[in-house]
C-alpha positions in Angstrom: 0.0 0.0 0.0 1.1 3.6 -0.7 1.9 5.9 2.2 -1.4 7.8 1.8 -3.5 4.6 1.4 -5.3 3.8 4.7 -6.1 0.3 6.0 -9.7 -0.1 7.1 -10.9 -2.9 9.4 -14.1 -4.1 11.1 -12.8 -2.4 14.2 -12.0 1.1 12.8 -14.6 1.3 10.0 -17.1 3.3 12.0 -14.6 5.9 13.2 -12.5 6.1 10.0 -15.2 5.9 7.4 -18.7 6.5 8.7 -17.8 9.3 11.1 -15.3 11.0 8.7 -15.6 14.7 8.0 -14.1 13.9 4.5 -15.4 11.7 1.8 -13.9 8.2 1.9 -13.2 5.8 -0.9 -13.0 2.1 0.3 -11.5 -0.6 -1.9 -12.8 -4.0 -0.8 -10.2 -6.5 -1.8 -8.4 -9.8 -1.1 -4.7 -10.8 -1.6 -5.7 -13.7 -3.8 -7.7 -11.5 -6.2 -5.9 -10.8 -9.5 -8.0 -7.7 -10.5 -7.5 -6.4 -7.0 -3.8 -6.5 -7.4 -4.1 -4.8 -10.8 -6.1 -1.9 -9.4 -3.9 -1.4 -6.3 -1.5 1.0 -8.0 -4.4 3.2 -9.1 -5.8 3.3 -5.6 -2.4 4.3 -4.2 -2.0 7.0 -6.9 -5.5 8.4 -6.1 -4.7 8.3 -2.3 -1.7 10.6 -3.0 -3.5 12.8 -5.5 -6.5 13.4 -3.1 -4.5 13.5 0.2 -6.2 16.1 2.4 -9.5 16.1 0.6 -10.6 12.5 0.3 -9.6 9.6 2.5 -8.7 6.5 0.4 -8.1 3.1 1.8 -8.5 -0.7 1.5 -10.5 -3.3 3.5 -9.4 -6.9 3.2 -12.6 -8.9 2.9 -11.0 -12.1 4.3 -9.9 -10.4 7.5 -13.0 -8.2 7.9 -16.2 -10.3 7.2 -18.6 -8.1 9.2 -18.1 -4.9 7.2 -18.0 -7.0 4.0 -21.3 -8.6 4.8 -22.9 -5.3 6.0 -22.3 -3.7 2.5 -23.3 -6.8 0.6 -19.9 -7.2 -1.1 -20.1 -10.2 -3.4 -17.6 -9.4 -6.1 -14.1 -7.8 -5.8 -12.7 -5.4 -6.3 -15.7 -3.3 -5.2 -15.1 0.4 -4.5 -17.6 2.3 -2.3 -17.5 6.1 -2.0 -18.9 7.3 1.3 -19.9 10.9 2.2 -21.4 11.8 5.6 -21.6 8.1 6.5 -23.6 7.1 3.4 -22.6 5.3 0.2 -22.8 7.8 -2.6 -21.1 5.7 -5.4 -20.4 2.0 -6.0 -18.0 0.5 -8.5 -17.6 -3.2 -9.1 -14.6 -4.3 -11.1 -12.0 -2.0 -12.4 -13.5 1.4 -13.3 -11.4 3.8 -15.5 -9.4 6.4 -13.6 -11.4 9.3 -15.0 -14.6 7.8 -13.6 -13.1 7.7 -10.1 -11.6 11.1 -10.5 -15.0 12.5 -11.5 -16.7 11.0 -8.4 -13.9 12.0 -6.1 -13.9 15.6 -7.4 -17.6 15.8 -7.0 -17.6 14.4 -3.5 -14.7 16.6 -2.4 -16.4 19.8 -3.8 -19.8 19.5 -2.2 
């Protein structure tokens, strides 16, 4: 993970994501998932690019089954964008960078 990419868990999800003053992008992933490894550099890049305006991090679905189940994650990678504790965008698979940037810019601006 990049230095700006956070690690979310069942234990810290409420405080780090749901109660965050900033928008939060959560990458639900697993180490055995090929597409998850492919999108990881993009997640790290976005975490650096949006540092200070959007929190960006990853949640390992194998180690954090409660949060994974709570949000109905069935395919990975799944990216959820939270604002004010609510899911405002959901991406399953590997969205293009420009789509994520549009969503992050919009979330950070409002």
